[in-house]
TINURO-472028 format. One line per 8 residues: their letters; for each residue x, y, z of N, C-alpha, C. Coordinates in steps of 0.02 Angstrom, whole numbers, plus 50000, padded with zeros to 5 digits. Atoms other than C-alpha are relative to their C-alpha. Last residue first. Layout:
BEGIN
A = X Y Z X Y Z X Y Z  ...
% end
This chain:
BEGIN
RGPPNKWA = 50051 49953 49977 51324 50578 54899 49956 49967 50053  49986 49969 49935 51480 50466 54895 49947 50051 50024  49977 50044 49945 51469 50422 54712 50014 50040 50064  49929 50014 50001 51370 50547 54607 50020 49955 50058  49983 50040 49940 51181 50526 54597 50074 49983 50000  50046 49983 49946 51114 50657 54477 50018 49964 50065  49991 49929 49981 51268 50647 54368 49955 50020 50057  49937 49994 49962 51265 50455 54370 50012 50072 50022
ALKEELEA = 50012 50030 49934 51080 50455 54319 50063 50005 50043  50043 49954 49962 51117 50577 54178 49987 49973 50070  49959 49943 49981 51263 50470 54118 49960 50049 50042  49953 50023 49949 51154 50313 54120 50044 50058 50025  50039 50010 49938 51015 50405 54029 50045 49976 50056  50014 49934 49972 51140 50465 53899 49961 49995 50065  49937 49974 49973 51202 50288 53870 49990 50068 50033  49985 50037 49938 51023 50223 53852 50064 50025 50032
IRTELEAI = 50046 49975 49947 50984 50364 53730 50014 49963 50065  49976 49935 49977 51140 50320 53629 49956 50028 50056  49938 50011 49962 51090 50136 53620 50026 50066 50028  50019 50029 49936 50912 50181 53570 50061 49988 50043  50028 49947 49958 50980 50297 53435 49979 49973 50068  49944 49957 49978 51089 50159 53364 49976 50055 50046  49961 50037 49951 50942 50038 53362 50059 50041 50026  50038 50000 49937 50834 50170 53277 50039 49962 50054
RKKLAPLQ = 49994 49933 49970 50968 50196 53143 49963 50003 50066  49932 49994 49974 50980 50009 53109 50008 50067 50035  49995 50044 49943 50792 49997 53091 50068 50006 50033  50035 49968 49944 50790 50149 52979 50003 49958 50062  49957 49945 49976 50924 50072 52867 49967 50036 50059  49940 50028 49968 50825 49910 52854 50046 50054 50028  50011 50029 49934 50661 50007 52828 50062 49969 50031  49952 49974 49953 50724 50116 52685 49995 49967 50069
RFVASAKL = 49932 50016 50023 50639 50019 52546 50054 50022 50050  49988 50071 49991 50477 50027 52645 50070 49980 49979  49981 50012 49930 50487 50216 52657 50017 49927 50010  49934 49969 49991 50488 50235 52467 50025 49989 50072  49950 50045 50031 50346 50109 52455 50070 50028 50009  49988 50056 49955 50244 50211 52580 50053 49953 49972  49963 49975 49943 50264 50367 52473 50017 49944 50049  49933 49984 50024 50212 50272 52317 50044 50026 50057
WERNPIAP = 49963 50062 50006 50064 50197 52411 50072 50012 49976  49981 50022 49933 50005 50368 52466 50041 49936 49997  49949 49954 49975 50010 50429 52287 50024 49980 50070  49936 50014 50030 49918 50273 52226 50055 50046 50026  49986 49955 50056 49772 50290 52345 50073 49995 49976  50009 49932 49976 49761 50133 52453 50013 50047 49941  49995 49947 50050 49743 49949 52410 49983 50068 50031  50065 49986 50032 49769 49836 52559 50006 50061 49955
YGSVLAGP = 50048 50039 49960 49880 49783 52484 50009 50018 50074  49977 50034 49939 49960 49894 52354 49947 49957 50032  49943 50045 50006 49891 50020 52230 50011 49965 50066  49978 50031 49938 49739 50129 52197 50055 49950 49986  49944 50042 50021 49690 50256 52064 50030 49971 50064  49941 50007 49957 49518 50330 52101 50052 49956 49967  49943 49961 50022 49398 50385 51964 50063 49991 50041  49992 49988 50072 49243 50322 52053 50061 50043 49986
EVSNPIGS = 50039 49943 50026 49274 50274 52235 50011 50008 49925  49956 49948 50026 49340 50100 52277 49956 50055 49969  50024 49967 50060 49249 49974 52387 50046 50058 49981  50054 49953 49988 49354 49880 52515 49979 50032 49934  50046 50028 49951 49468 49727 52516 49940 50045 50014  50053 49952 49985 49560 49770 52353 49950 49968 50048  50053 50038 49969 49728 49683 52334 49947 50048 50026  50036 49968 49945 49844 49766 52210 49947 49951 50028
QATAAAGR = 49994 50038 49937 49956 49651 52109 49968 50037 50059  49988 50072 49997 49969 49772 51961 50009 49975 50072  49937 50022 50029 49895 49946 51976 50013 49927 50017  49956 50030 49949 49712 49976 52012 50062 49976 49965  49947 50043 50026 49600 50092 51910 50041 49974 50059  49946 50014 49953 49435 50182 51939 50051 49954 49968  49937 49968 50018 49335 50248 51791 50056 49988 50049  49988 49987 50071 49166 50206 51868 50068 50035 49989
GIRLHGSV = 50034 49946 50032 49173 50146 52047 50023 50013 49928  49944 49962 50028 49230 49975 52104 49970 50053 49955  50015 49960 50059 49089 49908 52214 50063 50039 49980  49973 49931 50003 49119 49768 52337 49974 50035 49938  50051 49953 49977 49020 49609 52382 50026 50072 50003  50070 50005 50017 49171 49495 52366 49957 50055 50027  50041 50039 49954 49354 49540 52373 49926 50002 49979  50056 49962 49973 49447 49604 52220 49958 49955 50044
GVQGALVV = 50052 50041 49969 49618 49536 52174 49948 50045 50032  50041 49965 49951 49732 49622 52049 49948 49953 50028  50000 50031 49934 49850 49500 51965 49966 50042 50054  49988 50071 49988 49881 49607 51811 50001 49981 50073  49939 50027 50029 49803 49780 51798 50012 49929 50025  49965 50038 49948 49621 49821 51837 50061 49967 49967  49941 50036 50023 49548 49959 51728 50033 49966 50060  49950 50018 49949 49370 50022 51759 50057 49963 49966
DDEVISSG = 49935 49969 50013 49278 50103 51613 50052 49987 50054  49973 49986 50067 49102 50060 51674 50071 50029 50003  50037 49954 50042 49068 49991 51849 50037 50015 49935  49947 49961 50032 49138 49835 51930 49966 50045 49949  50022 49960 50057 49010 49762 52049 50059 50042 49976  49972 49933 50006 49056 49621 52168 49975 50034 49936  50048 49946 49987 48936 49477 52197 50030 50069 50001  50072 50000 50013 49069 49341 52204 49964 50063 50021
AIGVQAAL = 50041 50045 49960 49256 49372 52203 49926 50015 49991  50054 49960 49970 49350 49457 52062 49953 49952 50035  50052 50041 49969 49518 49383 52014 49949 50044 50034  50045 49964 49955 49637 49466 51891 49950 49950 50028  50002 50027 49932 49761 49342 51820 49964 50045 50050  49991 50071 49983 49795 49437 51659 49999 49987 50075  49938 50031 50024 49724 49612 51633 50008 49930 50030  49975 50043 49947 49542 49664 51656 50062 49964 49973
LVNRGISV = 49940 50037 50019 49486 49811 51549 50026 49962 50061  49954 50017 49946 49307 49875 51569 50060 49962 49971  49932 49978 50017 49220 49950 51418 50049 49993 50058  49981 49991 50070 49046 49929 51492 50072 50024 49995  50030 49947 50040 49017 49865 51668 50025 50001 49928  49946 49962 50032 49058 49697 51748 49968 50051 49954  50024 49956 50053 48930 49626 51870 50058 50041 49974  49963 49938 50012 48985 49478 51976 49968 50038 49942
GHGIQVLN = 50039 49942 49983 48853 49351 52029 50036 50066 49990  50072 50004 50010 48973 49206 52032 49966 50065 50022  50040 50041 49956 49158 49246 52019 49925 50005 49987  50057 49957 49982 49256 49313 51873 49950 49957 50039  50054 50035 49966 49426 49229 51862 49947 50051 50020  50040 49958 49955 49550 49296 51734 49944 49958 50030  49995 50024 49930 49678 49176 51661 49965 50046 50050  49993 50071 49984 49699 49270 51496 49999 49988 50076
DIKSGARI = 49938 50032 50019 49636 49448 51472 50000 49926 50021  49975 50040 49944 49460 49517 51479 50058 49958 49977  49948 50044 50025 49398 49657 51366 50035 49966 50059  49948 50016 49951 49234 49746 51398 50049 49949 49972  49937 49967 50012 49139 49817 51250 50055 49985 50049  49973 49991 50067 48964 49774 51306 50068 50035 49999  50034 49954 50046 48927 49717 51481 50042 50016 49939  49945 49960 50026 48987 49561 51571 49971 50044 49946
RTEGVAPR = 50007 49963 50063 48847 49488 51676 50063 50038 49984  49934 49972 50012 48835 49355 51812 49997 50032 49932  49964 50012 50062 48653 49332 51857 50072 50024 50008  49979 49940 50033 48525 49325 51997 50036 49985 49935  50057 49958 50018 48523 49164 52097 50026 50063 49966  50058 50038 49980 48645 49020 52124 49936 50036 49981  50020 49996 49930 48778 49109 52024 49941 49953 50015  50071 49986 49992 48866 49064 51860 49982 50001 50074
DVTANAGI = 50043 50046 49962 49054 49077 51849 49927 50022 50000  50055 49958 49979 49159 49160 51713 49948 49955 50033  50060 50034 49976 49327 49077 51686 49949 50051 50024  50039 49961 49952 49477 49133 51584 49938 49962 50020  50004 50031 49934 49582 48997 51504 49970 50046 50053  49989 50072 49992 49623 49105 51353 49998 49979 50072  49935 50030 50015 49552 49280 51350 50003 49926 50015  49981 50037 49940 49373 49345 51341 50062 49958 49983
EVDDEIVV = 49949 50050 50014 49327 49480 51215 50023 49969 50066  49956 50020 49944 49163 49574 51229 50053 49952 49973  49932 49972 50009 49086 49657 51076 50046 49989 50060  49967 49991 50065 48904 49624 51126 50072 50025 50007  50030 49955 50049 48848 49563 51298 50044 50009 49938  49943 49964 50029 48900 49409 51395 49971 50044 49945  50014 49961 50060 48759 49346 51506 50063 50037 49980  49939 49965 50019 48772 49207 51636 49986 50034 49933
DALQPIKL = 49980 49983 50068 48610 49152 51717 50071 50030 49996  50024 49937 50031 48560 49059 51874 50038 50016 49936  50049 50012 50053 48576 48876 51926 49981 50062 49961  49988 49938 50037 48723 48862 52044 49960 49995 49935  50009 50005 50073 48663 48731 52168 50009 50068 49966  50059 49961 50017 48737 48765 52341 49992 49996 49924  49997 49960 50061 48859 48626 52384 49933 50035 49989  50055 50015 50045 48851 48569 52566 50003 50046 49939
HTGDPQKV = 50024 49943 50039 49017 48576 52655 49947 49978 49950  49994 50008 50072 49058 48452 52794 49969 50061 49965  49936 49975 50026 49086 48505 52973 50009 49992 49926  49949 50052 49993 48950 48396 53051 50067 50021 49971  49981 50012 49930 48840 48549 53081 50054 49947 50009  50051 50036 49964 48846 48593 52895 50023 49986 50072  49974 50049 49953 48955 48725 52812 49943 49970 50041  50019 49980 49932 48879 48809 52661 50021 49945 50048
FGFGDSGI = 50008 50055 49952 48957 48800 52488 49978 50029 50067  50050 49988 49948 48960 48912 52334 49988 49939 50042  49971 50033 49941 49109 48925 52217 49954 50015 50060  49970 49956 49951 49010 48968 52060 50023 49961 50062  50033 49991 49936 48978 48827 51938 50039 50050 50044  49983 50053 49952 49051 48853 51764 49968 50016 50067  50058 50031 49968 48955 48971 51650 50015 49942 50045  50052 49951 49986 49089 49021 51526 49940 49964 50030
VAGDQIVV = 50060 50035 49977 49248 48918 51521 49950 50053 50023  50041 49963 49951 49395 48984 51420 49938 49959 50017  50002 50029 49933 49508 48855 51339 49959 50037 50051  49995 50072 49986 49555 48951 51183 49994 49984 50075  49937 50033 50017 49497 49131 51162 50003 49929 50029  49981 50039 49941 49318 49193 51164 50060 49958 49981  49943 50044 50012 49277 49333 51041 50018 49965 50065  49962 50019 49941 49104 49413 51046 50057 49953 49979
RDGIRVRE = 49930 49979 50010 49038 49497 50890 50043 49987 50062  49971 49999 50067 48856 49478 50946 50073 50023 50002  50023 49950 50048 48796 49429 51119 50034 49994 49933  49943 49963 50028 48825 49268 51217 49973 50048 49947  50019 49957 50057 48690 49194 51328 50060 50043 49980  49961 49938 50005 48733 49045 51440 49977 50039 49939  50042 49940 49995 48590 48919 51453 50040 50066 50002  50072 49999 50013 48705 48769 51478 49969 50068 50015
RISVHAHI = 50044 50046 49964 48892 48797 51477 49926 50014 49985  50055 49954 49985 49001 48879 51347 49945 49957 50029  50061 50032 49974 49162 48778 51350 49950 50054 50018  50043 49958 49959 49304 48838 51239 49940 49959 50023  50005 50023 49931 49419 48700 51179 49963 50049 50046  49997 50070 49982 49464 48787 51016 49995 49989 50076  49939 50037 50016 49410 48965 50982 49999 49930 50031  49991 50044 49943 49235 49038 50978 50059 49955 49985
LCDEGVRA = 49943 50043 50013 49226 49187 50860 50014 49960 50063  49957 50017 49943 49059 49276 50857 50057 49955 49977  49931 49977 50012 48983 49357 50702 50046 49988 50060  49974 49997 50068 48804 49334 50765 50072 50024 49999  50026 49951 50048 48752 49283 50939 50034 49996 49932  49942 49963 50025 48785 49124 51038 49975 50046 49945  50013 49958 50059 48640 49053 51139 50063 50040 49984  49957 49940 50004 48655 48909 51262 49986 50037 49935
GPGIVAHA = 50037 49938 49991 48505 48792 51280 50043 50063 49998  50072 50000 50013 48611 48638 51304 49968 50068 50014  50043 50044 49961 48797 48673 51301 49926 50007 49985  50054 49953 49986 48910 48745 51168 49944 49959 50031  50063 50029 49978 49070 48643 51171 49951 50056 50016  50041 49955 49960 49229 48689 51076 49933 49965 50016  50005 50022 49930 49333 48541 51018 49964 50050 50045  49996 50070 49979 49380 48622 50853 49995 49992 50075
HVVSRAGV = 49941 50040 50018 49326 48800 50816 50000 49931 50033  49989 50042 49941 49153 48878 50820 50057 49953 49982  49953 50055 50011 49139 49021 50696 50011 49964 50066  49955 50016 49944 48990 49139 50691 50043 49940 49983  49930 49986 50016 48922 49195 50523 50047 49989 50059  49972 49997 50068 48740 49196 50580 50074 50019 50000  50023 49949 50047 48697 49154 50759 50040 50002 49936  49939 49966 50023 48726 48991 50852 49980 50047 49944
VAGEAIVA = 50009 49956 50057 48578 48927 50954 50067 50032 49984  49953 49944 50006 48579 48781 51074 49986 50039 49936  50031 49936 49990 48423 48675 51100 50046 50060 49996  50072 49995 50010 48518 48513 51120 49976 50071 50015  50046 50045 49966 48706 48528 51111 49927 50018 49987  50054 49951 49990 48829 48603 50989 49940 49960 50024  50066 50026 49980 48987 48498 51004 49953 50059 50009  50040 49952 49962 49151 48532 50914 49932 49969 50015
FPGVAVGP = 50008 50022 49931 49247 48377 50860 49969 50054 50045  50003 50071 49981 49302 48456 50696 49995 49990 50075  49940 50041 50011 49263 48640 50666 49992 49929 50024  49988 50041 49941 49095 48727 50648 50057 49952 49986  49948 50050 50011 49066 48870 50526 50013 49964 50065  49963 50024 49941 48906 48971 50526 50050 49947 49979  49929 49983 50002 48858 49056 50362 50040 49979 50060  49966 50004 50065 48671 49054 50394 50074 50020 50006
GITADPAV = 50014 49946 50046 48617 49024 50574 50038 49993 49934  49937 49977 50028 48622 48856 50664 49984 50053 49947  50014 49953 50053 48478 48812 50779 50065 50031 49976  49961 49939 49995 48502 48654 50882 49984 50045 49940  50042 49942 49986 48358 48530 50877 50040 50064 50013  50052 49989 50050 48453 48392 50787 49957 50062 50012  50063 50031 49981 48605 48413 50899 49945 50016 49949  50051 49948 49995 48763 48462 50807 49934 49967 50016
FARPDIGA = 50067 50023 49981 48913 48348 50829 49955 50061 50009  50032 49963 49945 49071 48391 50732 49933 49967 50017  49981 50031 49936 49164 48259 50628 49972 50039 50060  50037 50062 49988 49070 48306 50470 50018 49966 50066  49957 50058 50011 49140 48484 50484 49960 49936 50015  49998 50042 49940 49001 48612 50475 50041 49938 49984  50059 50039 49983 49027 48747 50344 50010 49961 50064  50055 49996 50049 49200 48801 50289 49943 49955 50022
PRPPDSAF = 50030 50065 50016 49324 48836 50426 49941 50010 49953  50064 50012 49966 49402 49009 50409 49975 49931 49982  50053 50031 50042 49584 49020 50361 49938 49984 50042  49987 50071 50014 49681 49136 50476 49943 49970 49960  50035 50046 49956 49646 49322 50454 50019 49928 49984  50031 50053 50040 49777 49427 50368 49969 49949 50047  50008 50067 49971 49819 49588 50457 49967 49953 49950  49952 50048 50029 49881 49735 50354 49990 49929 50025
LRLAQAFS = 50001 49995 50073 49734 49852 50381 50044 49947 49969  50062 50031 50024 49710 49793 50561 49997 50001 49923  49994 50073 49993 49892 49831 50599 49939 49965 49973  49958 50023 50055 49867 50006 50529 50009 49925 50003  50041 50000 50060 49721 50033 50648 50039 49977 49939  50046 50057 49995 49830 49980 50794 49955 49995 49938  49960 50060 50012 49965 50102 50738 49956 49937 50002  49987 50004 50072 49837 50241 50725 50040 49938 49982
LHPHDSRL = 50062 50019 50032 49779 50204 50902 50010 49993 49924  50010 50070 49986 49957 50208 50967 49936 49974 49967  49956 50045 50037 49991 50371 50877 49988 49926 50013  49996 50060 49957 49837 50463 50943 50043 49948 49965  50018 49979 49932 49832 50641 50875 50006 49943 50050  50063 50025 49973 49926 50576 50724 49987 50031 50069  50017 49965 49938 50064 50640 50612 49930 49981 50022  50072 49990 49998 50127 50515 50484 49984 50031 50067
VACPARSA = 50035 49996 49936 50314 50537 50456 49925 50006 49987  50064 49965 50004 50430 50490 50312 49963 49994 50067  50045 50029 50050 50604 50433 50360 49937 50043 49998  49963 50008 50062 50757 50484 50461 49957 49973 49943  50000 50069 50024 50646 50552 50601 50038 49996 49934  49982 50005 50071 50672 50711 50701 50004 49927 49981  49946 50046 50017 50579 50726 50865 50011 49998 49925  49947 49965 50035 50474 50883 50890 50057 49954 49979
DGVALIVA = 49938 50033 49982 50315 50789 50936 50056 50029 49957  49964 49961 49951 50177 50917 50911 50064 49968 50025  50000 49929 50020 50059 50798 50825 50034 50039 50056  50053 49957 49976 50111 50626 50885 50005 50070 49970  49981 49959 49943 50223 50519 50778 49941 50044 50020  50056 49960 49974 50187 50375 50659 50023 50036 50063  50013 50006 49928 50344 50315 50571 49941 50045 50018  50043 49948 49974 50384 50280 50389 49987 49987 50074
SARTRDLF = 50014 49953 50054 50508 50180 50286 49956 50057 50022  50068 50000 50027 50576 50094 50440 49994 50051 49944  49995 50014 50072 50765 50077 50461 49931 50000 49967  50047 50048 50027 50763 50158 50634 50009 49993 49924  49966 50054 50037 50923 50243 50687 49951 49947 49973  49951 49973 50048 50859 50414 50741 50035 49945 49961  50028 49967 50058 50700 50341 50817 50053 50019 49949  49992 50043 50059 50773 50210 50933 49983 50038 49935
RHYRPNAV = 49929 50013 50012 50806 50333 51075 50012 49956 49939  49972 49949 50043 50627 50395 51059 50073 49987 49984  49980 50028 50064 50569 50229 51128 50027 50052 49952  49942 50043 49991 50566 50284 51311 50025 49970 49934  49936 49965 50004 50454 50430 51263 50061 49954 50006  49971 49998 49933 50307 50312 51228 50069 50033 49996  50048 49967 49957 50203 50344 51071 50027 50009 50071  49972 49983 49934 50328 50303 50935 49946 50038 50038
FTLDGPQA = 50028 49943 49963 50267 50213 50779 50039 50011 50064  49993 50009 49928 50318 50092 50641 49970 50060 50035  50026 49943 49962 50279 50067 50457 50008 49985 50074  50041 50006 49940 50387 49942 50364 49975 50069 50024  50066 50025 50018 50450 49942 50184 49953 49995 50059  50029 49964 50056 50630 49958 50240 49935 49967 49976  49956 50003 50058 50650 49866 50405 49971 50044 49944  50027 49979 50064 50573 49886 50578 50055 50000 49946
HEIGAVRT = 49989 50053 50049 50645 49783 50722 49977 50020 49929  49935 50032 49991 50669 49911 50861 50016 49950 49944  49946 49956 50022 50526 50021 50798 50069 49967 50007  49975 49960 49945 50396 49884 50808 50063 50037 49980  49952 50032 49954 50327 49825 50642 50018 50048 50057  49998 49958 49940 50190 49854 50513 50044 49965 50051  50006 50032 49935 50213 49779 50340 49999 50052 50055  50020 50070 50005 50213 49811 50153 49986 49968 50067
IEVDGPGE = 50000 50030 49933 50223 50000 50140 49972 49930 49995  50041 50061 49993 50271 50067 49968 50008 49971 50070  49964 50055 49967 50335 50246 49969 49953 49941 50008  49999 50058 50043 50237 50353 49845 50041 49942 50028  50059 50041 49994 50186 50481 49975 50001 49937 49958  50025 50027 50064 50355 50560 49999 49942 49953 50010  49952 50040 50037 50374 50657 50163 49969 49972 49937  49941 49958 50009 50261 50726 50298 50053 49957 49966
LRCRLREA = 49940 50029 50028 50088 50648 50288 50055 50053 49994  49967 49952 50045 49950 50706 50403 50067 49972 49978  49939 49969 49974 49853 50559 50474 50027 50050 49949  50015 49930 49985 49675 50507 50438 50058 50034 50036  49989 49991 49928 49723 50322 50448 49983 50071 50023  50043 50048 49965 49645 50286 50278 50008 50006 50076  50070 49981 50007 49718 50445 50205 49955 49953 50040  50013 49939 49961 49891 50412 50275 49927 50020 49997
LERLKM = 50002 50019 49930 49886 50234 50207 49986 50060 50044  50065 50032 49987 49841 50297 50035 49993 49981 50073  50052 49948 50008 49989 50417 50035 49931 49972 50015  50004 49963 49937 50103 50281 50105 49947 50055 49997  49963 49938 50002 50065 50172 49955 49989 50039 50065  50043 49941 50000 50000 50000 50000 50044 50062 50000
% end
């Protein structure tokens, strides 16, 4: 694609020759002639003067000098992502229903659906138009999958789960597994509470590999439209996830918590049960959240506290060994001074 055409499609301002041929998109450290790259983070500016890329996306107002053509963007990272989509080649799509798949006679399969080998679509299930169900995926009895969905290999969508349109579920995810619900009996054993309620995944959600979304005993577990969930995330029974939420890898959210719209939880954040994480709040990696979080707050650490306070506490924590040594020295000096003071007040022979 000519750089001029690419600039038009990305709505970027072109600085430099427009007839350069762009064949690939690459990171700035590895870009070669014919590649488009970008710089959005200041730490990568050091690679800019020696990049071999044919063009680079830079922010409007970025004064850095580039040895190649430049596309000026208000949002360089976004423009780079859009460029990747232009050059991406989708993997081959399965054609129709593989003869080795099992589709129940009363399942409803929309037009243009593709089903891979050894996939199972159980009794009463519905798969919407143009959706793809890859090998070994299981869509349980009465489950509903919307249109234009992509269900990767070994995904398990349990009974009566409802999936919206344009949902992507990566390999090995389990949607609708039993919530962790038990009650202790007088003899000390644990009685399982039947987990029979609904799980709803709304439109344009993506769920990562080996993530799990549990069903509750009553009510529902719901992930609202546009939310993106990374690999190995655990969403407990009865959890409500808002719109456009981002959950990074290994996040765990305990039962009945509410995560409002636009929340961002970084990797390995843990959220206790029955809490509310306010709209637009964010938690940095490995934070533990035992209490509700106000809208717009940025929290860190365990127990999670405002990020600025956590940064100050972290600085003190690193100095604890030196402070401990200093306190011991001061205690020794104080003891010596007290001995001298006692001797001065009570001289020998008084």
